[in-house]
Structure formats: structure tokens, C-alpha cells
C-alpha positions in Angstrom: 25.3 15.2 0.7 26.5 12.7 -2.0 24.6 11.1 -4.3 24.9 7.4 -5.0 23.1 4.8 -4.6 24.0 4.2 -1.0 21.9 7.8 -0.5 18.7 5.9 -2.0 19.1 2.8 -0.2 19.4 4.8 3.2 16.3 7.0 2.4 14.3 4.4 0.8 15.1 1.9 4.7 14.0 5.1 6.6 11.0 5.6 4.6 9.9 1.8 4.6 10.5 1.8 8.5 8.2 4.6 9.0 5.4 2.6 6.7 6.2 -0.4 8.9 5.4 1.9 12.1 2.3 3.8 11.0 0.7 0.5 9.4 1.4 -0.9 13.0 -0.3 2.5 14.8 -3.0 3.8 12.1 -6.0 1.9 11.3 -7.1 1.1 7.7 -9.5 3.7 6.6 -6.1 6.0 6.7 -3.9 4.2 4.0 -7.3 5.0 1.6 -6.0 8.3 2.1 -2.6 8.0 1.8 -2.4 6.3 -1.5 -5.0 8.9 -3.0 -2.2 11.4 -1.5 0.6 9.4 -3.3 -1.1 9.3 -6.3 -2.0 12.6 -6.7 1.9 13.5 -5.8 2.9 10.9 -8.4 0.9 12.2 -11.0 2.0 16.5 -10.6 5.5 14.8 -10.6 5.1 13.3 -13.7 3.3 16.4 -15.5 6.4 18.7 -14.2 9.4 16.0 -14.6 8.2 14.2 -18.0 
């Protein structure tokens, strides 16, 4: 797979579409769980990569 700006934009568009779709389907309490999971994942990523 080629690396570049188009690859990141495509992945971002797919992720944004999934988030919008899930926002229409899932209840609001679920999003607090997702936010917590994202924050934990970002923290682990920062510890490993930075």
C-alpha cells in the first residue's frame, strides 16, 4: 500500500462515516464508553511511541 496524504484522507473519511453511522444507531450512554476507550488507547500509544 502506498503511503501518502491520500491514504490518510481516505482512512479518515471511512472512520468519519462509521462514526456518523454509529451516532445514528447507538444510544448516547455508549459514547461515554467509546470516549474512555479512545483516551486509554491514545495514552498507551503516546507512552509507546513518544
